[in-house]
C-alpha positions in Angstrom: 14.1 3.7 2.9 15.4 3.5 6.2 15.5 0.6 8.8 12.9 0.4 11.4 13.6 -0.5 15.0 12.2 -4.1 14.2 14.7 -4.8 11.7 17.6 -3.3 13.7 16.7 -5.6 16.5 16.6 -8.5 14.1 20.0 -7.5 12.7 21.6 -7.2 16.1 20.1 -10.4 17.2 21.6 -12.3 14.3 25.2 -11.6 15.1 25.8 -13.3 18.6 23.2 -16.2 17.9 23.3 -18.9 15.2 21.6 -16.5 12.6 19.3 -19.3 11.6 15.6 -18.9 10.5 16.6 -16.2 7.9 15.5 -16.4 4.3 17.0 -14.4 1.4 13.9 -12.1 1.4 14.7 -11.1 4.9 18.3 -10.2 4.5 17.5 -8.5 1.1 14.9 -6.4 2.9 17.3 -5.4 5.4 20.0 -4.3 2.8 17.4 -2.3 0.6 16.2 -0.5 3.5 19.8 0.2 4.7 20.4 1.8 1.3 22.2 -1.1 -0.5 21.2 -1.9 -4.1 21.3 -5.0 -6.0 24.4 -4.7 -8.4 24.0 -5.8 -12.0 21.9 -8.6 -13.5 21.7 -11.6 -11.4 23.4 -14.5 -13.0 23.0 -17.8 -11.3 22.3 -17.9 -7.6 24.7 -15.2 -6.3 23.5 -11.6 -5.8 25.8 -8.7 -4.9 24.5 -5.8 -3.0 26.3 -2.5 -3.2 25.9 0.6 -0.8 26.6 4.0 -2.1 29.8 4.0 0.0 31.1 1.2 -1.9 30.5 -1.5 0.7 29.5 -4.7 -1.1 27.7 -7.7 0.3 27.3 -11.1 -1.5 24.4 -13.5 -0.8 23.1 -16.7 -2.3 19.5 -16.7 -3.3 18.4 -20.3 -3.8 14.7 -19.8 -3.9 13.5 -21.4 -0.8 14.7 -22.1 2.6 17.0 -20.7 5.1 20.3 -18.8 4.2 23.5 -20.1 5.7 24.4 -18.1 8.8 27.7 -16.7 7.4 25.7 -14.7 4.7 23.1 -13.5 7.4 26.0 -12.4 9.7 28.0 -10.7 6.8 25.1 -8.6 5.8 24.2 -7.9 9.4 27.7 -6.7 10.2 27.8 -4.6 6.9 24.6 -2.9 7.8 25.9 -2.2 11.3 29.3 -1.0 10.2 27.7 1.6 7.9 25.9 3.0 11.1 22.5 2.2 9.7 21.2 1.1 13.0 22.3 3.6 15.6 22.4 2.7 19.2 20.8 5.6 20.6 17.2 5.1 18.9 14.4 7.0 20.3 11.8 5.0 22.1 9.1 6.1 19.6 11.2 5.1 16.6 9.1 3.2 14.0 
């Protein structure tokens, strides 16, 4: 899978702002579409996502509600650092 323009816009918008109103399912979707995979069997509330390059991102899945901004921003920065959201996307990108 690859990230769509909408996700890339959400990811970029989360960094300078407060990064609130994001759920685990939102961030997990970003990571999955950016090529990250869930590492190992989930134990407790922490989830580790790993990119084929070796980049690791840890999130907390508490079931419901918003994630802490630090987790959202860490995941967003990891995705951007991997180049999964190029700056020069064509206007007709999905």
